[in-house]
C-alpha positions in Angstrom: 1.4 -12.0 29.6 2.9 -15.3 29.8 6.6 -16.1 29.3 6.2 -17.3 25.4 5.0 -14.1 24.6 7.1 -11.7 27.3 9.1 -10.9 23.9 7.7 -10.4 20.3 8.4 -8.9 16.9 6.2 -7.7 14.3 5.5 -10.0 11.0 6.4 -8.9 7.3 3.2 -8.5 6.0 2.1 -5.4 8.8 3.4 -1.6 8.8 3.3 0.7 11.4 3.1 4.0 10.3 3.3 7.1 13.3 1.3 10.2 12.5 2.3 11.4 15.7 -1.3 12.0 17.0 -2.3 8.8 15.6 -0.2 5.3 14.8 -1.8 3.4 12.1 -1.3 -0.5 11.8 -1.7 -2.1 8.3 -2.5 -5.4 7.2 -1.1 -6.1 4.0 -2.8 -9.7 3.9 -6.1 -8.3 4.1 -5.7 -5.0 3.5 -7.4 -4.1 7.2 -6.5 -0.8 9.1 -6.6 -0.3 12.4 -5.7 3.2 14.5 -4.3 3.6 17.9 -5.1 6.8 19.7 -2.5 8.9 21.3 -2.2 6.6 24.7 -2.4 3.5 23.2 0.3 5.0 20.5 2.6 5.9 23.0 2.5 2.2 24.4 3.3 0.9 20.7 5.9 3.1 20.0 7.7 1.8 23.5 7.1 -1.4 22.9 8.2 -1.4 19.4 11.7 0.0 20.7 11.8 -2.7 23.2 9.9 -5.8 21.4 8.3 -6.2 24.6 4.7 -6.4 23.9 3.9 -6.3 27.6 4.3 -2.6 27.3 1.3 -2.8 25.8 -2.2 -2.5 27.3 -3.3 -5.9 28.1 -6.3 -6.3 25.4 -4.5 -4.5 22.8 -1.3 -7.0 23.4 -3.5 -10.1 23.4 -5.3 -8.6 20.2 -2.1 -8.2 18.1 -0.8 -11.6 18.9 -3.9 -13.5 18.2 -4.3 -11.8 14.9 -1.0 -12.5 14.0 0.6 -8.8 13.9 2.8 -10.0 16.6 4.9 -12.9 16.9 6.4 -14.3 20.0 10.3 -14.8 20.2 12.8 -15.9 22.2 14.3 -12.4 23.1 14.0 -9.2 22.3 13.3 -7.9 18.6 12.1 -4.4 18.3 10.3 -3.5 15.4 10.0 -0.5 12.7 7.8 2.1 13.0 7.6 4.4 9.5 7.4 8.0 10.5 5.1 9.6 8.5 6.2 12.9 6.2 2.6 14.5 7.4 2.1 14.6 10.8 0.3 17.7 11.5 -3.3 17.3 12.3 -5.9 19.3 10.1 -9.0 17.2 11.6 -10.6 17.4 8.4 -9.8 20.5 6.8 -7.4 18.9 3.9 -9.3 16.5 1.1 -7.5 14.5 -1.4 -9.9 14.9 -4.8 -11.0 12.2 -6.2 -10.5 11.3 -10.1 -13.7 12.3 -11.2 -12.8 13.1 -15.0 -13.6 11.4 -17.7 -9.7 10.1 -19.1 -9.2 11.3 -22.8 -9.5 9.1 -25.3 -6.6 6.6 -26.1 -5.6 4.3 -29.6 -8.1 1.4 -29.4 -5.1 -0.8 -29.3 -3.9 0.4 -26.4 -7.3 0.9 -24.9 -7.4 -3.4 -25.3 -4.5 -4.0 -23.8 -5.6 -2.2 -21.2 -8.9 -3.8 -20.7 -6.8 -7.0 -20.3 -4.5 -5.8 -17.4 -7.4 -4.4 -15.5 -9.4 -8.0 -16.3 -6.2 -9.6 -15.1 -6.3 -7.8 -11.8 -9.9 -8.3 -11.3 -9.2 -12.0 -11.6 -6.8 -12.2 -9.0 -9.2 -10.8 -6.8 -11.7 -12.6 -7.6 -10.3 -16.1 -7.2 -9.5 -17.2 -3.7 -10.6 -15.9 0.0 -11.6 -12.5 0.5 -9.2 -12.0 3.4 -6.3 -12.4 1.5 -7.3 -10.4 -1.5 -4.9 -7.6 -0.7 -1.8 -10.3 -0.5 -2.6 -11.7 -4.0 -2.9 -7.8 -5.7 0.8 -7.6 -4.1 2.0 -10.8 -5.0 0.9 -10.0 -8.5 2.5 -6.5 -8.9 5.4 -8.1 -7.1 6.1 -10.7 -9.8 5.4 -8.4 -12.3 8.1 -5.5 -11.2 10.5 -8.4 -11.1 9.9 -9.0 -15.1 11.3 -5.5 -15.9 13.9 -5.1 -18.5 14.4 -1.5 -18.8 13.1 1.7 -17.1 9.9 2.9 -18.1 10.2 6.9 -19.1 7.8 9.6 -17.8 6.1 9.1 -21.0 5.6 5.4 -21.5 4.5 5.4 -17.8 2.0 8.0 -18.2 0.4 6.7 -21.6 -0.1 3.2 -19.5 -1.7 4.8 -16.5 -4.2 6.8 -18.6 -5.1 3.9 -20.8 -5.7 1.8 -17.6 -8.0 5.1 -16.6 -9.7 5.2 -19.4 -10.6 1.3 -19.9 -11.6 1.7 -15.9 -14.5 4.3 -16.8 -16.2 1.9 -18.6 -15.7 -1.3 -16.5 -18.4 -3.2 -14.6 -15.8 -3.8 -11.5 -14.6 -1.7 -9.1 -11.7 0.4 -11.1 -10.0 2.5 -8.1 -6.3 3.3 -7.4 -5.6 -0.1 -6.1 -6.8 -1.5 -9.7 -5.7 1.0 -11.8 -1.9 0.7 -10.6 -1.8 -3.2 -10.0 -3.1 -3.1 -13.8 -0.3 0.2 -15.3 2.3 -2.3 -13.9 1.1 -5.5 -15.4 0.6 -3.3 -18.8 4.1 -1.9 -18.5 5.2 -5.8 -17.5 3.9 -7.2 -20.9 6.4 -5.0 -22.7 9.1 -5.0 -20.1 8.9 -1.7 -18.5 9.7 -1.1 -15.0 8.0 1.5 -12.6 7.6 1.6 -9.0 4.3 0.7 -7.4 3.4 2.4 -4.2 1.1 2.2 -1.4 0.9 4.9 0.9 -1.0 6.5 3.8 -2.1 10.0 4.7 -3.7 11.0 7.8 -7.1 13.2 8.7 -8.7 11.6 7.7 -6.6 8.2 7.5 -6.8 7.5 4.2 -5.2 4.6 1.9 -3.6 5.5 -2.0 -1.9 3.6 -4.4 -0.2 4.9 -7.5 3.0 4.3 -10.0 6.0 6.2 -10.1 9.2 6.4 -12.3 12.4 5.3 -10.9 13.8 8.7 -9.9 10.4 8.7 -7.8 8.2 10.7 -9.9 4.4 10.1 -9.3 2.8 9.4 -13.0 -0.6 11.4 -13.9 -1.3 12.1 -10.3 -2.1 15.2 -8.3 -0.2 17.1 -6.2 -1.7 16.3 -3.2 -0.3 12.6 -3.7 2.5 13.9 -1.9 0.5 14.0 1.1 0.8 10.1 1.2 4.1 8.6 3.1 4.8 5.3 1.0 4.7 2.3 3.6 5.1 -0.6 0.9 6.7 0.1 -2.6 7.6 -2.7 -5.1 9.9 -2.4 -8.1 12.8 -0.5 -9.1 15.4 0.6 -6.5 13.0 1.3 -3.7 11.9 -2.8 -2.8 10.7 -3.1 0.4 9.3 -6.7 0.8 
């Protein structure tokens, strides 16, 4: 490790989440996810506390510096590691149910608007380099949440989410939680309504999820199992983290 990289800190587009038995690294530019098993995870925690990448195993330190997760600094700048709310490993005994039920019918005009919001998200994903797709979606959501004029009620938010899901049922492109949640934010922003967009992680197996919630923190049209996800990035309302 040369003198230039004796100290380092994490860059803003990365997050580290500590589940106890594993530390998960998320790159919000590219959507890449990496897991550190117990020995490497403990060394990573020590490096985060001290701002010294030399605490890491050599190959891991080199990888994090060359991949842009860490940036060299002139002095120690410790970085945060999010502590997950669900740290106990169940090793596969807990599953997050997929939304496979056909959405209920919605008014034609609402369906048309929701289709437009989903199409806008698809366009954002399609225009640009594949490696920065996640970053473009996040920036779009950030801009949309900044236009809010009044908080959406739970009823307004639920109507938007369900309309987007109905539109996505027949969508020819990918329409999973990331696309649906981003489209719901765009749909509500077109009416100057504000919600919080959340992206979180759960362990065992490691999985990611995106959803929207009202400003009081109530998830909209989500199963109870969403509470197993630790929010890592939130945009909008009073929970904004960039």
